[in-house]
C-alpha positions as CSV (number, residue, x, y, z in Angstrom):
1,X,-8.3,37.6,50.1
2,X,-8.6,40.2,47.3
3,X,-5.4,38.9,45.9
4,X,-6.7,35.3,46.0
5,X,-9.8,36.3,44.0
6,X,-7.6,38.1,41.4
7,X,-5.6,35.0,40.9
8,X,-8.6,32.7,40.5
9,X,-10.0,35.0,38.3
10,X,-7.0,35.3,36.1
11,X,-6.6,31.6,35.9
12,X,-10.3,31.0,34.9
13,X,-9.9,33.5,32.3
14,X,-6.7,32.1,31.0
15,X,-8.1,28.5,30.8
16,X,-11.3,29.8,29.0
17,X,-9.1,31.5,26.4
18,X,-7.1,28.4,25.8
19,X,-10.1,26.3,25.4
20,X,-11.7,28.8,23.0
21,X,-8.6,29.1,21.0
22,X,-8.2,25.1,20.8
23,X,-11.8,24.8,19.7
24,X,-11.4,27.0,16.6
25,X,-11.6,25.2,13.5
26,X,-8.5,25.4,11.2
27,X,-8.7,27.8,8.3
28,X,-7.1,27.2,4.9
29,X,-4.4,29.7,5.9
30,X,-3.1,27.1,8.6
31,X,-2.2,24.5,5.9
32,X,1.2,24.4,4.3
33,X,-0.2,23.5,0.7
34,X,-3.3,24.8,-1.0
35,X,-4.6,24.1,-4.3
36,X,-7.7,25.6,-6.0
37,X,-9.8,23.0,-7.7
38,X,-11.7,22.9,-11.2
39,X,-14.9,21.1,-10.5
40,X,-16.9,19.9,-13.6
41,X,-19.9,21.9,-14.0
42,X,-23.2,20.7,-12.4
43,X,-21.4,18.2,-10.3
44,X,-22.6,17.9,-6.7
45,X,-19.7,15.8,-5.6
46,X,-16.2,15.1,-7.3
47,X,-13.2,13.1,-6.6
48,X,-9.3,13.8,-6.7
49,X,-6.1,12.1,-6.1
50,X,-3.6,14.0,-3.9
51,X,-0.8,15.2,-6.0
52,X,2.8,14.4,-5.3
53,X,3.2,18.0,-3.9
54,X,0.6,17.5,-1.4
55,X,1.9,14.0,-0.2
56,X,5.2,15.8,0.4
57,X,3.6,18.2,2.8
58,X,1.4,15.7,4.8
59,X,2.1,15.6,8.6
60,X,0.3,12.5,9.4
61,X,0.5,8.9,8.1
62,X,-3.2,8.6,7.4
63,X,-3.7,12.0,5.9
64,X,-5.6,13.5,8.8
65,X,-4.4,16.9,7.8
66,X,-6.2,17.0,4.4
67,X,-9.3,19.3,4.1
68,X,-11.5,20.8,1.3
69,X,-13.0,24.3,1.7
70,X,-15.4,26.4,-0.4
71,X,-15.1,29.9,-1.2
72,X,-16.6,31.0,2.0
73,X,-13.8,29.2,4.0
74,X,-16.2,26.5,5.3
75,X,-14.9,22.9,5.3
76,X,-17.2,20.5,3.2
77,X,-17.8,16.9,3.8
78,X,-15.2,14.6,2.3
79,X,-14.2,11.0,2.6
80,X,-11.1,9.0,1.9
81,X,-11.7,6.2,-0.5
82,X,-9.5,3.4,-1.8
83,X,-8.1,3.8,-5.4
84,X,-9.2,0.8,-7.4
85,X,-6.8,-0.9,-10.0
86,X,-8.0,-1.9,-13.7
87,X,-9.1,-5.4,-14.7
88,X,-8.7,-6.7,-18.2
89,X,-9.4,-10.1,-19.9
90,X,-7.9,-10.1,-23.6
91,X,-9.8,-13.4,-24.6
92,X,-12.3,-15.7,-23.0
93,X,-10.3,-18.9,-23.9
94,X,-7.2,-20.2,-25.3
95,X,-7.1,-22.3,-28.4
96,X,-8.1,-25.9,-28.1
97,X,-5.4,-28.4,-27.1
98,X,-5.6,-32.0,-28.0
99,X,-5.1,-34.5,-24.9
100,X,-2.0,-36.6,-25.6
101,X,-2.4,-39.9,-24.2
102,X,0.4,-41.6,-21.9
103,X,1.4,-45.2,-22.2
104,X,3.3,-47.7,-20.1
105,X,5.1,-49.8,-22.7
106,X,5.6,-53.6,-21.8
107,X,9.4,-54.8,-22.0
108,X,10.6,-51.1,-22.3
109,X,9.8,-51.0,-26.0
110,X,8.6,-47.9,-27.8
111,X,5.0,-48.1,-28.1
112,X,4.8,-47.0,-31.9
113,X,6.2,-44.2,-33.9
114,X,6.0,-40.5,-32.9
115,X,6.4,-41.6,-29.1
116,X,8.5,-39.6,-26.6
117,X,9.6,-40.8,-23.2
118,X,8.2,-39.0,-20.1
119,X,9.3,-39.2,-16.6
120,X,6.4,-39.9,-14.4
121,X,6.0,-40.5,-10.6
122,X,3.8,-43.5,-9.9
123,X,3.1,-44.8,-6.5
124,X,5.8,-42.8,-5.1
125,X,8.2,-44.1,-7.7
126,X,9.7,-42.4,-10.7
127,X,9.5,-44.3,-13.8
128,X,9.4,-43.8,-17.7
129,X,6.2,-43.6,-19.6
130,X,5.6,-42.7,-23.4
131,X,3.5,-40.1,-25.0
132,X,2.5,-40.3,-28.7
133,X,2.6,-37.0,-30.7
134,X,1.2,-36.8,-34.1
135,X,-1.9,-38.6,-35.6
136,X,-4.3,-40.5,-33.1
137,X,-2.4,-38.9,-30.3
138,X,-5.5,-37.6,-28.3
139,X,-7.0,-39.2,-25.2
140,X,-9.2,-41.5,-27.2
141,X,-6.3,-43.2,-29.3
142,X,-6.3,-46.9,-29.0
143,X,-3.3,-48.6,-27.2
144,X,-1.1,-50.7,-29.3
145,X,-0.8,-54.5,-28.1
146,X,2.5,-53.9,-26.5
147,X,1.5,-51.0,-24.4
148,X,-1.3,-49.9,-21.9
149,X,-3.0,-46.5,-21.7
150,X,-2.5,-44.6,-18.2
151,X,-5.1,-42.5,-16.5
152,X,-3.1,-39.4,-17.6
153,X,-2.9,-37.1,-20.5
154,X,-0.6,-34.4,-21.7
155,X,-1.3,-31.0,-23.2
156,X,1.5,-29.1,-25.1
157,X,1.0,-25.3,-24.3
158,X,4.5,-24.2,-24.8
159,X,3.8,-21.6,-27.6
160,X,0.8,-20.0,-25.7
161,X,1.7,-16.6,-24.1
162,X,-1.5,-16.4,-22.0
163,X,-2.2,-17.0,-18.4
164,X,-5.1,-19.0,-17.4
165,X,-7.2,-19.8,-14.1
166,X,-9.1,-22.9,-15.2
167,X,-9.2,-25.9,-17.6
168,X,-12.4,-26.6,-19.6
169,X,-12.5,-30.1,-20.5
170,X,-14.1,-32.0,-23.3
171,X,-14.4,-35.4,-21.8
172,X,-16.5,-38.5,-21.1
173,X,-16.7,-40.0,-17.7
174,X,-19.2,-42.1,-15.7
175,X,-22.5,-40.5,-14.4
176,X,-23.1,-40.0,-10.8
177,X,-19.5,-40.2,-9.6
178,X,-17.0,-37.7,-8.5
179,X,-13.7,-37.6,-10.6
180,X,-10.7,-36.3,-8.8
181,X,-8.1,-34.8,-11.1
182,X,-4.5,-33.7,-10.5
183,X,-2.5,-31.2,-12.6
184,X,1.2,-30.7,-12.7
185,X,3.4,-28.5,-15.2
186,X,6.8,-29.1,-16.6
187,X,9.3,-27.5,-19.2
188,X,11.3,-30.5,-19.9
189,X,8.9,-33.5,-19.3
190,X,11.3,-34.7,-16.6
191,X,10.8,-32.2,-13.5
192,X,7.1,-31.6,-12.6
193,X,5.5,-29.1,-10.4
194,X,2.1,-29.7,-8.9
195,X,-0.7,-27.3,-9.7
196,X,-3.5,-26.9,-7.1
197,X,-6.9,-27.4,-8.2
198,X,-10.4,-26.7,-6.6
199,X,-12.8,-29.6,-6.5
200,X,-13.8,-32.5,-8.6
201,X,-15.6,-33.0,-11.9
202,X,-19.0,-34.8,-12.1
203,X,-22.1,-35.4,-14.1
204,X,-25.4,-36.6,-12.8
205,X,-28.3,-38.3,-14.6
206,X,-31.6,-36.5,-15.3
207,X,-32.9,-33.3,-16.8
208,X,-31.2,-30.2,-15.4
209,X,-29.0,-32.4,-13.4
210,X,-25.8,-30.7,-12.0
211,X,-22.6,-31.1,-14.0
212,X,-19.1,-29.6,-14.0
213,X,-16.4,-30.0,-16.4
214,X,-14.3,-27.0,-15.5
215,X,-11.1,-27.5,-13.1
216,X,-10.5,-24.2,-11.6
217,X,-6.8,-23.5,-10.5
218,X,-6.1,-22.2,-7.1
219,X,-3.7,-19.7,-8.6
220,X,-3.3,-18.4,-12.3
221,X,-0.8,-20.2,-14.4
222,X,1.3,-18.9,-17.2
223,X,1.3,-21.4,-20.1
224,X,4.4,-20.3,-22.0
225,X,7.1,-22.9,-22.3
226,X,5.1,-25.4,-20.3
227,X,3.5,-29.1,-20.7
228,X,0.4,-29.6,-18.5
229,X,0.0,-33.2,-17.2
230,X,-3.5,-34.0,-16.1
231,X,-4.1,-37.2,-14.2
232,X,-7.4,-38.7,-12.5
233,X,-8.0,-41.4,-9.8
234,X,-8.3,-44.3,-12.2
235,X,-11.9,-44.8,-12.6
236,X,-12.9,-46.8,-15.8
237,X,-14.7,-44.9,-18.5
238,X,-12.9,-41.6,-18.3
239,X,-12.0,-40.3,-21.8
240,X,-10.5,-36.7,-22.1
241,X,-10.4,-35.5,-25.6
242,X,-9.1,-31.9,-25.4
243,X,-9.2,-28.9,-23.2
244,X,-9.5,-25.1,-23.5
245,X,-7.8,-22.8,-21.0
246,X,-9.9,-20.0,-19.4
247,X,-7.9,-16.9,-19.6
248,X,-7.3,-15.3,-16.4
249,X,-8.5,-11.8,-15.5
250,X,-5.4,-9.7,-15.1
251,X,-5.6,-6.9,-12.4
252,X,-3.3,-4.0,-12.6
253,X,-2.7,-1.9,-9.3
254,X,-3.3,1.7,-9.3
255,X,-0.4,3.8,-10.3
256,X,1.6,5.1,-7.8
257,X,2.3,9.0,-7.2
258,X,5.8,9.8,-7.9
259,X,7.9,12.8,-6.4
260,X,11.4,13.6,-7.3
261,X,13.7,13.6,-4.1
262,X,16.1,16.4,-3.7
263,X,18.2,18.1,-1.3
264,X,20.5,15.1,-0.5
265,X,23.5,15.7,1.7
266,X,26.5,13.7,0.7
267,X,28.7,11.9,3.3
268,X,31.9,11.4,1.5
269,X,31.6,9.1,-1.7
270,X,29.5,6.4,-0.1
271,X,26.2,7.7,1.1
272,X,23.5,10.3,0.6
273,X,21.0,11.6,3.3
274,X,17.8,13.1,2.9
275,X,15.8,15.1,5.6
276,X,12.1,14.4,5.0
277,X,9.8,16.9,6.7
278,X,6.5,15.0,6.1
279,X,5.0,11.8,7.5
280,X,3.4,10.3,4.3
281,X,4.2,6.5,4.3
282,X,6.8,5.6,1.6
283,X,5.9,2.8,-0.7
284,X,9.1,2.7,-2.8
285,X,12.3,4.5,-3.7
286,X,13.3,4.6,-7.2
287,X,17.1,5.1,-7.6
288,X,18.6,5.5,-11.0
289,X,22.1,6.4,-12.5
290,X,23.0,8.4,-15.8
291,X,26.3,6.4,-15.9
292,X,26.4,3.7,-18.4
293,X,27.8,0.1,-17.6
294,X,27.2,0.8,-13.8
295,X,26.0,-1.5,-11.1
296,X,26.2,-0.4,-7.5
297,X,24.7,-2.5,-4.6
298,X,23.3,-0.3,-2.0
299,X,21.5,-0.3,1.3
300,X,18.6,2.0,2.2
301,X,18.1,3.0,5.8
302,X,15.9,5.2,7.6
303,X,15.2,6.7,11.2
304,X,12.8,9.1,13.0
305,X,15.2,10.5,15.6
306,X,18.8,11.7,15.2
307,X,19.8,9.9,18.3
308,X,18.4,6.6,17.1
309,X,20.5,4.2,14.9
310,X,19.6,3.6,11.5
311,X,17.3,1.0,10.5
312,X,17.6,-1.0,7.3
313,X,14.6,-0.7,5.1
314,X,15.6,-2.4,1.9
315,X,18.7,-3.6,-0.1
316,X,19.0,-3.3,-3.9
317,X,21.2,-2.7,-6.8
318,X,21.3,0.5,-9.0
319,X,22.4,-0.4,-12.5
320,X,22.5,0.8,-16.0
321,X,23.7,-1.8,-18.4
322,X,23.4,-2.6,-22.0
323,X,23.3,-0.2,-25.1
324,X,23.1,3.5,-24.5
325,X,19.9,3.6,-26.7
326,X,18.2,0.8,-25.0
327,X,19.8,0.4,-21.5
328,X,18.6,-2.3,-18.9
329,X,17.8,-0.3,-15.6
330,X,16.6,-1.3,-12.1
331,X,13.0,-1.0,-10.8
332,X,11.9,0.8,-7.8
333,X,12.5,-1.0,-4.5
334,X,9.5,-1.3,-2.0
335,X,9.9,0.2,1.3
336,X,6.9,-1.2,3.1
337,X,5.0,2.0,3.7
338,X,7.7,3.2,6.2
339,X,7.4,6.6,7.7
340,X,10.8,8.1,8.5
341,X,12.2,11.6,9.0
342,X,15.8,10.7,7.7
343,X,16.3,8.5,4.6
344,X,19.8,7.4,3.7
345,X,21.3,5.5,0.8
346,X,24.8,4.0,1.1
347,X,27.0,1.7,-1.1
348,X,27.9,-1.6,0.3
349,X,31.4,-1.7,1.8
350,X,34.2,-1.5,-0.9
351,X,31.9,0.3,-3.4
352,X,31.6,4.0,-4.2
353,X,28.3,5.9,-4.7
354,X,28.1,7.9,-7.8
355,X,26.7,10.9,-6.1
356,X,26.7,13.2,-9.2
357,X,25.2,10.7,-11.3
358,X,22.5,9.4,-8.9
359,X,18.8,10.4,-9.2
360,X,16.2,9.6,-6.5
361,X,12.4,9.6,-6.7
362,X,10.0,8.6,-4.0
363,X,6.7,6.7,-4.6
364,X,3.3,6.8,-2.6
365,X,0.4,4.7,-2.5
366,X,-2.4,6.9,-4.2
367,X,-4.6,8.8,-1.6
368,X,-8.2,9.4,-3.2
369,X,-10.9,11.6,-1.7
370,X,-14.5,12.4,-2.7
371,X,-15.9,15.6,-1.5
372,X,-19.3,17.4,-1.7
373,X,-19.5,20.5,-3.6
374,X,-21.3,22.3,-0.9
375,X,-21.4,26.2,-1.0
376,X,-19.8,28.5,-3.5
377,X,-17.0,27.6,-5.7
378,X,-14.1,27.6,-6.2
379,X,-13.0,24.8,-3.7
380,X,-9.8,24.5,-2.3
381,X,-7.8,21.4,-1.3
382,X,-5.3,21.9,1.4
383,X,-2.8,19.7,3.1
384,X,0.0,19.8,5.7
385,X,-0.8,20.9,9.1
386,X,0.7,19.3,12.2
387,X,-1.3,17.7,14.9
388,X,-4.6,18.0,13.0
389,X,-7.6,15.8,14.0
390,X,-9.1,13.5,11.3
391,X,-12.2,15.0,9.9
392,X,-13.0,12.6,7.0
393,X,-16.4,10.9,7.2
394,X,-16.7,7.0,6.5
395,X,-16.9,6.3,2.9
396,X,-19.6,3.8,3.3
397,X,-21.7,6.5,4.9
398,X,-21.0,8.8,2.0
399,X,-21.7,5.9,-0.6
400,X,-25.1,5.1,1.0
401,X,-26.2,8.7,0.8
402,X,-25.1,9.1,-2.9
403,X,-27.2,8.1,-6.0
404,X,-24.0,7.5,-7.8
405,X,-21.1,5.1,-7.4
406,X,-18.1,6.9,-5.9
407,X,-16.0,5.4,-8.5
408,X,-18.2,6.9,-11.2
409,X,-18.0,10.4,-9.8
410,X,-16.5,13.1,-12.1
411,X,-13.0,14.1,-11.4
412,X,-11.8,17.4,-10.3
413,X,-8.3,18.9,-11.3
414,X,-5.9,21.2,-9.8
415,X,-6.1,24.5,-11.3
416,X,-3.5,26.5,-9.2
417,X,-1.2,25.8,-6.2
418,X,-0.1,28.0,-3.4
419,X,2.5,27.3,-1.0
420,X,2.8,28.7,2.5
421,X,6.3,30.0,3.7
422,X,8.2,27.5,5.8
423,X,6.7,27.4,9.3
424,X,3.6,29.5,8.2
425,X,1.5,26.6,9.1
426,X,2.7,26.4,12.7
427,X,3.3,28.9,15.4
428,X,6.8,29.4,17.0
429,X,5.6,27.2,20.1
430,X,4.5,24.4,17.8
431,X,7.9,24.3,16.1
432,X,9.8,24.0,19.3
433,X,7.5,21.2,20.9
434,X,8.5,17.8,20.7
435,X,6.7,15.6,18.0
436,X,3.4,14.3,19.5
437,X,2.9,17.1,22.0
438,X,-0.4,19.1,21.7
439,X,0.0,22.8,21.9
440,X,-3.4,23.0,23.8
441,X,-1.8,20.6,26.6
442,X,1.2,22.8,26.8
443,X,-0.9,25.9,27.3
444,X,-3.0,24.4,30.0
445,X,-0.1,23.1,32.0
446,X,1.7,26.6,31.5
447,X,-1.4,28.3,32.9
448,X,-1.7,26.0,35.7
449,X,2.0,26.2,36.6
450,X,1.9,30.0,36.6
451,X,-1.2,29.7,39.0
452,X,0.5,27.4,41.2
453,X,3.5,29.7,41.3
454,X,1.3,32.8,42.1
455,X,-0.6,31.0,44.8
456,X,2.6,29.9,46.3
457,X,3.9,33.4,46.5
458,X,0.7,34.5,48.0
459,X,0.8,31.8,50.7
460,X,4.4,32.6,51.3
461,X,3.6,36.3,51.8
462,X,0.8,35.4,54.2
463,X,3.2,33.1,56.2
464,X,5.8,35.9,56.6
465,X,3.1,38.2,57.8
466,X,1.6,35.6,60.4
467,X,5.0,34.8,61.7
468,X,6.3,38.5,62.1
469,X,6.5,39.7,65.8
470,X,4.3,42.7,66.9
471,X,5.9,46.0,66.9
472,X,6.3,47.2,70.7
473,X,4.1,50.0,71.8
474,X,5.6,53.3,72.9
475,X,5.7,53.9,76.8
476,X,5.6,57.0,79.2
477,X,8.2,57.9,81.6
478,X,6.6,55.8,84.4
479,X,6.7,52.8,82.2
480,X,2.9,52.7,81.3
481,X,2.0,52.4,77.7
482,X,1.0,55.8,76.2
483,X,-2.7,56.0,75.1
484,X,-3.3,56.8,71.6
């Protein structure tokens, strides 16, 4: 019985110690990458984008192993916030373009000088019509006796290098009627591509009555090298004089974080393989060669287990063509945010990979965080700890508590970086565990297994004692048992 009490006490103490150790919050020393931050003076909060060196240390796809500590080693509140791109609109409108009338000539005759033949689909059939350039060529130009004007006008925008998202018309049309328009573009006045529009135009009578003379495009349209053909549904009284294009607002995505990729292992002269010890998703891979006049089709593959087959991520061509001073080179190839432990680049069959001349760099989507300057400075940004629980708060909660927009907060900068030695952020047990296995679970199961073995040994000993035969008592000479 005493043995059982000792075993139960030992098991309870072991379980409590494991739970206590698992409940301990991580410290800065537990992370593989640490950086001291320079925070603007007087700032109560700041934002920072993870540097490339930190991205190469992340052990989770969603940056769960990122923390910010103050000088006292306390974790401060932070939130992961999306990085916004930049928008720009260099001009509000394009120049004014005259509406060139289209005519249907009778008898196939040219309707006057300065006329050009145009291919046009009418009622499902393709036919030839005429457009008049030069004087009197706008939508209000009178038709000649041998021709009839069509409910269609043409705009010559070939020299305009801007992109538009709407047409602002100067036109006359009947009141209290919806006028439905259709738009198409062409580079040669023969082949036309429909352009989707949003809604009709209208003008209602009365003071402050609603009206609309702007045709909004479903998608932005580049004008350079194009003719635009605007048609309407044939109502009488519609006259289009000219149009101005509303210049589309351009959006530039946030710049990706780029990190050089080193440590490749060559497999003959056809492939290179990298072992990646991080889990950050890969946005793109940029391959380049220093060899002039080179073009090599390659395949990019990845896998997470050495026993798994390679999985195709992308195909591209690495090239460097043109003059040495101004070469034409390939762009990065997207990898679709893949997260792999091994990355491989191999030349297509029959080609040789220029291993000595090939350079590689990984691109990551930026990870931006906003943190509160709670406690004493300096603050430390850390990353790279396996099996970390997420600790970031919801960005909307943080934004609702702040008096300043998160995008307007000052930026912190990296003052100094400290790297832990390989494996310093993990225990020996963690390094031997399969990926995805919690150390706490292993410790608990180990304690329980040892307890079961001890209990089994005690039970086995008790069973042996119970099944043992009693020893015979000594007897006297007359066969009676001797008294003690």
